C-alpha positions as CSV (number, residue, x, y, z in Angstrom):
1,X,137.8,140.9,38.0
2,X,137.6,144.4,37.6
3,X,134.1,144.0,38.6
4,X,135.3,142.6,42.1
5,X,137.9,144.8,42.7
6,X,134.5,147.6,42.3
7,X,132.5,145.7,44.4
8,X,135.4,145.4,46.9
9,X,135.8,149.1,47.1
10,X,132.1,149.4,47.7
11,X,132.2,147.4,50.6
12,X,135.4,149.2,52.0
13,X,133.2,152.4,51.6
14,X,130.3,151.1,53.3
15,X,131.7,149.4,55.8
16,X,133.8,152.7,56.3
17,X,130.4,154.8,57.0
18,X,129.1,151.7,59.4
19,X,131.8,152.1,61.5
20,X,132.0,155.7,61.7
21,X,127.9,155.8,62.5
22,X,128.5,152.9,64.9
23,X,130.8,155.0,67.0
24,X,128.7,157.5,67.3
25,X,126.0,155.0,68.0
26,X,128.3,153.8,71.0
27,X,129.1,157.0,72.5
28,X,125.6,158.3,72.4
29,X,124.4,154.5,74.7
30,X,127.5,154.8,76.9
31,X,126.1,158.6,77.7
32,X,122.0,156.9,78.2
33,X,124.1,154.2,80.7
34,X,125.5,157.3,82.7
35,X,122.2,158.7,82.8
36,X,120.5,155.2,83.8
37,X,123.5,154.2,86.5
38,X,122.7,157.6,87.9
39,X,119.0,157.2,88.2
40,X,119.5,153.4,89.4
41,X,117.8,152.3,86.4
42,X,118.5,148.9,84.8
43,X,120.7,148.6,82.4
44,X,119.3,145.9,80.6
45,X,115.6,147.3,79.3
46,X,114.3,144.2,77.2
47,X,111.2,146.1,75.4
48,X,113.6,149.0,74.5
49,X,115.2,146.1,72.5
50,X,112.4,144.6,71.2
51,X,111.5,147.7,70.3
52,X,114.8,148.2,68.2
53,X,114.8,145.1,66.3
54,X,111.3,145.8,65.3
55,X,111.8,149.5,64.0
56,X,114.9,148.1,62.3
57,X,114.4,145.4,60.4
58,X,110.9,146.7,59.2
59,X,112.1,147.4,56.0
60,X,115.0,145.2,54.9
61,X,115.3,142.2,53.0
62,X,118.3,140.5,55.5
63,X,115.1,140.7,59.0
64,X,117.1,138.0,60.9
65,X,120.8,138.7,59.5
66,X,120.2,142.4,60.7
67,X,118.5,141.0,63.9
68,X,121.6,139.2,64.8
69,X,123.9,142.5,64.2
70,X,122.5,144.4,66.5
71,X,121.9,141.7,68.7
72,X,125.8,141.7,69.0
73,X,125.9,145.4,69.0
74,X,123.5,145.6,72.2
75,X,125.6,143.2,74.0
76,X,129.0,145.2,73.1
77,X,127.4,148.3,74.6
78,X,126.1,146.6,77.6
79,X,128.9,145.0,78.4
80,X,130.9,148.6,77.9
81,X,128.7,150.5,79.8
82,X,128.7,147.6,82.6
83,X,132.6,147.8,83.2
84,X,132.9,151.3,82.9
85,X,132.6,152.5,79.4
């Protein structure tokens, strides 16, 4: 049972780090969105998204899962920018 609690504690610490990094990422992406809107650039850039997916999955063992998570992150951020983040 101690091992389970220890692993859960490790997951909690990782989740805390992920949340802070995602918050930072969202803030930066919103700034990118503001620049795109101001210069009449499209918010959605499929080639850029593919570059992101390729880069982040290059050195991970759970490629499909990481890609799905990032697809969700990018969708949330795009929606926030379009709605007015």
